[in-house]
C-alpha positions as a printed NumPy array, in Angstrom:
array([[  0.201,   0.032,   0.021],
       [  2.766,   2.227,   0.635],
       [  4.669,   1.872,  -2.613],
       [  0.906,   3.117,  -4.496],
       [  0.944,   6.077,  -2.409],
       [  4.46 ,   6.277,  -3.103],
       [  3.542,   6.086,  -6.757],
       [  0.512,   8.771,  -6.153],
       [  2.526,  11.178,  -4.911],
       [  5.03 ,  11.197,  -7.893],
       [  2.592,  11.467, -10.469],
       [  0.825,  14.212,  -8.692],
       [  4.593,  16.306,  -8.406],
       [  4.987,  15.704, -12.271],
       [  1.418,  16.813, -12.995],
       [  1.305,  20.828, -13.568],
       [ -1.024,  21.849, -10.774],
       [ -1.53 ,  25.183, -12.317],
       [ -2.439,  23.888, -16.065],
       [ -5.805,  25.058, -17.421],
       [ -7.801,  24.273, -20.487],
       [-10.255,  27.137, -21.678],
       [-13.288,  26.21 , -24.634],
       [-15.574,  29.196, -25.897],
       [-18.218,  28.708, -28.493],
       [-19.939,  31.688, -29.725],
       [-23.74 ,  32.131, -28.879],
       [-25.473,  31.669, -32.367],
       [-25.296,  33.967, -35.155],
       [-22.136,  35.532, -33.09 ],
       [-18.201,  34.937, -33.901],
       [-15.265,  36.288, -32.206],
       [-13.602,  39.533, -33.722],
       [-10.579,  39.806, -30.861],
       [ -8.726,  37.201, -28.474],
       [ -6.312,  38.429, -26.111],
       [ -4.308,  36.579, -23.542],
       [ -2.543,  37.252, -20.384],
       [  0.27 ,  35.492, -18.596],
       [  3.028,  35.422, -16.317],
       [  6.663,  33.73 , -16.641],
       [  6.872,  31.237, -17.177],
       [  3.868,  30.165, -19.267],
       [  3.43 ,  28.411, -22.721],
       [  0.272,  27.936, -24.539],
       [ -1.206,  26.101, -27.223],
       [ -4.647,  27.469, -29.335],
       [ -6.715,  25.982, -31.38 ],
       [ -9.719,  28.639, -33.258],
       [-12.533,  26.732, -34.87 ],
       [-14.137,  28.453, -37.526],
       [-17.547,  28.258, -39.539],
       [-16.438,  26.78 , -42.401],
       [-14.65 ,  24.289, -40.512],
       [-10.943,  24.892, -40.81 ],
       [ -8.799,  25.395, -37.83 ],
       [ -6.003,  27.626, -37.254],
       [ -3.933,  26.135, -34.728],
       [ -0.503,  28.039, -33.021],
       [  1.242,  28.929, -29.939],
       [  2.985,  31.311, -27.643],
       [  5.509,  30.859, -24.285],
       [  6.639,  33.287, -21.943],
       [  9.642,  32.305, -20.652],
       [ 12.93 ,  33.158, -18.158],
       [ 16.082,  33.929, -20.438],
       [ 19.286,  33.973, -19.077],
       [ 22.213,  36.824, -19.936],
       [ 25.485,  36.105, -19.464],
       [ 24.185,  33.33 , -16.725],
       [ 22.07 ,  35.52 , -15.208],
       [ 18.315,  35.281, -15.186],
       [ 17.528,  38.72 , -15.799],
       [ 14.992,  38.585, -18.781],
       [ 12.008,  36.62 , -20.256],
       [ 11.428,  35.799, -23.575],
       [  8.078,  35.47 , -25.7  ],
       [  7.703,  33.416, -28.65 ],
       [  4.426,  33.033, -30.847],
       [  3.528,  30.948, -33.624],
       [  0.886,  30.55 , -35.813],
       [  0.368,  28.38 , -38.516],
       [  4.235,  27.584, -38.727],
       [  5.204,  31.284, -38.95 ],
       [  7.095,  31.947, -36.062],
       [  9.11 ,  35.2  , -34.184],
       [ 10.724,  35.95 , -30.764],
       [ 11.508,  38.906, -28.659],
       [ 13.865,  39.256, -25.229],
       [ 12.053,  41.743, -22.965],
       [ 14.742,  42.621, -20.017],
       [ 12.04 ,  44.642, -18.611],
       [  9.652,  42.9  , -16.041],
       [  6.144,  42.169, -16.651],
       [  2.962,  40.127, -17.828],
       [  3.088,  39.481, -21.754],
       [ -0.201,  40.301, -23.599],
       [ -1.128,  38.352, -26.348],
       [ -3.645,  39.72 , -28.846],
       [ -5.311,  38.298, -31.936],
       [ -7.66 ,  39.744, -34.37 ],
       [ -8.161,  40.507, -38.025],
       [ -6.801,  43.344, -39.724],
       [ -4.496,  44.287, -42.518],
       [ -1.007,  46.982, -43.213],
       [  0.136,  49.454, -45.507],
       [  1.766,  46.805, -47.927],
       [ -1.579,  44.858, -49.083],
       [ -5.022,  45.762, -49.377],
       [ -6.989,  42.798, -48.745],
       [ -8.155,  42.557, -44.901],
       [ -7.895,  39.058, -45.323],
       [ -5.666,  38.094, -42.891],
       [ -5.399,  36.823, -38.469],
       [ -2.915,  38.656, -36.837],
       [ -1.102,  37.33 , -33.739],
       [  1.154,  39.735, -31.681],
       [  2.555,  39.94 , -28.583],
       [  4.087,  43.028, -26.123],
       [  4.279,  44.047, -22.462],
       [  1.88 ,  46.629, -23.391],
       [ -1.607,  45.608, -24.149],
       [ -1.98 ,  48.523, -26.259],
       [  0.933,  47.859, -28.506],
       [  2.319,  44.572, -30.349],
       [  6.035,  44.577, -30.591],
       [  6.393,  41.48 , -32.484],
       [  3.472,  40.057, -34.638],
       [  2.713,  36.829, -36.932],
       [ -0.129,  36.624, -39.348],
       [ -2.082,  34.123, -41.434],
       [ -3.124,  35.213, -44.494],
       [ -6.334,  34.159, -47.247],
       [ -8.817,  34.481, -43.852],
       [-12.508,  34.843, -44.926],
       [-14.082,  32.377, -42.631],
       [-14.87 ,  34.316, -39.192],
       [-13.917,  32.299, -35.882],
       [-16.885,  30.415, -33.969],
       [-14.98 ,  28.87 , -30.924],
       [-11.894,  28.235, -29.451],
       [-10.047,  26.215, -27.293],
       [ -6.63 ,  27.387, -25.29 ],
       [ -4.419,  24.772, -23.169],
       [ -1.976,  26.183, -20.735],
       [  0.646,  25.089, -18.365],
       [ -0.038,  27.653, -16.169],
       [ -2.803,  30.017, -15.381],
       [ -3.547,  32.874, -18.081],
       [ -6.343,  34.978, -18.15 ],
       [ -8.543,  36.037, -21.93 ],
       [-10.896,  38.33 , -22.8  ],
       [-12.421,  37.895, -26.219],
       [-14.87 ,  40.519, -28.364],
       [-17.453,  39.166, -30.685],
       [-19.906,  40.778, -33.521],
       [-22.267,  39.309, -35.611],
       [-21.012,  36.873, -38.242],
       [-22.245,  39.259, -40.9  ],
       [-20.741,  41.983, -39.61 ],
       [-17.05 ,  40.399, -39.592],
       [-18.145,  37.826, -42.761],
       [-18.595,  41.745, -44.34 ],
       [-14.827,  43.3  , -42.668],
       [-12.879,  40.216, -43.816],
       [-13.817,  40.921, -47.214],
       [-11.27 ,  43.002, -49.148],
       [-12.354,  46.566, -49.409],
       [-12.692,  48.813, -52.571],
       [ -9.031,  50.276, -53.859],
       [-10.793,  53.663, -53.198],
       [-11.857,  53.15 , -49.853],
       [ -8.548,  51.174, -48.925],
       [ -6.314,  54.393, -50.258],
       [ -8.382,  56.774, -48.672],
       [ -7.839,  54.762, -45.215],
       [ -4.384,  54.734, -45.535],
       [ -4.001,  58.196, -46.72 ],
       [ -6.052,  59.326, -43.487],
       [ -3.237,  57.006, -41.382],
       [ -0.396,  58.326, -42.704],
       [ -1.47 ,  61.934, -41.948],
       [ -2.111,  61.435, -38.509],
       [  1.421,  59.632, -37.897],
       [  3.861,  60.58 , -39.622],
       [  4.803,  63.478, -38.057],
       [  4.705,  61.633, -34.688],
       [  6.879,  58.599, -35.94 ],
       [  9.12 ,  61.224, -37.65 ],
       [ 10.207,  63.294, -34.219],
       [ 10.473,  59.823, -32.545],
       [ 12.766,  58.562, -34.626],
       [ 14.953,  61.537, -35.628],
       [ 15.024,  62.086, -31.699],
       [ 15.967,  58.223, -31.167],
       [ 18.967,  58.821, -33.834],
       [ 20.117,  61.722, -32.423],
       [ 20.592,  60.134, -28.544],
       [ 21.887,  56.88 , -30.297],
       [ 24.503,  58.959, -32.051],
       [ 25.411,  61.551, -29.116],
       [ 25.714,  58.351, -26.791],
       [ 27.554,  55.791, -28.581],
       [ 29.741,  57.791, -31.865],
       [ 30.178,  61.28 , -30.634],
       [ 30.969,  60.329, -26.977],
       [ 31.576,  56.634, -27.069],
       [ 34.737,  57.104, -25.235],
       [ 33.037,  59.184, -22.431],
       [ 30.5  ,  56.635, -22.15 ],
       [ 33.276,  53.658, -21.616],
       [ 35.504,  55.909, -19.29 ],
       [ 32.74 ,  56.847, -16.691],
       [ 31.393,  52.846, -17.068],
       [ 34.578,  51.77 , -15.927],
       [ 35.598,  54.516, -13.285],
       [ 32.133,  55.519, -11.382],
       [ 31.655,  52.083, -10.229],
       [ 35.281,  52.17 ,  -9.393],
       [ 34.413,  55.638,  -7.373],
       [ 31.548,  53.727,  -5.441],
       [ 33.11 ,  51.124,  -4.64 ],
       [ 36.604,  52.934,  -3.512],
       [ 34.634,  54.82 ,  -1.428],
       [ 32.598,  52.237,   0.251],
       [ 35.636,  49.714,   1.019],
       [ 37.669,  51.706,   3.114],
       [ 41.205,  50.575,   2.02 ],
       [ 39.92 ,  47.178,   2.035],
       [ 40.864,  45.608,  -1.469],
       [ 38.657,  42.41 ,  -0.69 ],
       [ 35.759,  44.385,  -0.383],
       [ 36.688,  46.947,  -2.931],
       [ 36.976,  43.938,  -5.432],
       [ 33.885,  42.749,  -4.943],
       [ 31.788,  45.909,  -4.631],
       [ 33.46 ,  47.073,  -7.678],
       [ 32.455,  43.817,  -9.93 ],
       [ 28.846,  44.159,  -8.463],
       [ 28.486,  47.949,  -9.137],
       [ 29.532,  47.192, -12.551],
       [ 27.584,  44.257, -13.087],
       [ 24.704,  46.606, -12.284],
       [ 25.716,  49.33 , -14.802],
       [ 26.032,  46.474, -17.086],
       [ 22.377,  45.497, -16.644],
       [ 21.5  ,  49.009, -16.809],
       [ 22.936,  49.162, -20.447],
       [ 21.021,  45.395, -21.401],
       [ 17.913,  47.578, -19.941],
       [ 18.657,  50.671, -22.32 ],
       [ 19.214,  48.333, -25.572],
       [ 16.223,  46.894, -24.314],
       [ 13.873,  49.67 , -24.552],
       [ 15.307,  50.06 , -27.855],
       [ 14.247,  47.25 , -29.535],
       [ 10.566,  47.5  , -27.893],
       [ 10.82 ,  50.984, -29.599],
       [ 11.597,  49.674, -33.158],
       [  8.816,  47.324, -32.271],
       [  6.41 ,  50.705, -31.332],
       [  7.123,  51.925, -34.23 ],
       [  6.171,  48.778, -36.385],
       [  3.042,  48.69 , -34.723],
       [  2.072,  52.066, -35.495],
       [  1.824,  50.741, -39.148],
       [ -0.721,  48.064, -38.156],
       [ -4.495,  48.363, -37.817]])
């Protein structure tokens, strides 16, 4: 009997306690317009989207710890939609937001696509993947995750979503593109020029100064706090140097996120 109890305990430890399965079917005549998921690190999830014509769109996403120089100070998100996959490392802490919806971009006129994006902000996708040629609305979905997540979905009538999935007329699409460019161009222009100026200022014009400060400032702090103790000096110096290095990594992470933000501006 004791061996049976031991085996049951091992099985319970092997099964994730927080595994979660979500199944949803839309009411009659309705279809999913947007589907959003939010999770913490570490989480891995798969999903299936059931369409009115009987086809299934499948994909997955994961948000896992990521080591930089042996230190787990970051998280990496990977999203996959029907074989199209992308990933991005975030050095800032926070939850991951996964969003899915129909849409289009400026390079193609057709709106027959399904976009899956990810970011640490629910309003901006830092990376995105797409499935093209979508013309049938989603009437249900299933999500399986190894840790608890939250989800929200919005719906509209099947007729409305089906109409939205069809290609716009050329004149209507061009008008929307013109309106979009006029409303965002100068914001994007100011943002990019300011970003390039500061990058050039710190990493081109004053690179020697930045490197010198990177080495000298931690040394000054270490010398002050060590009070003549060499062992304490080196321990404090390398600890402070590590903190500066993590700060530089954070700045580069913000740069990557900013680039993703600009890219997100050109998605609808």
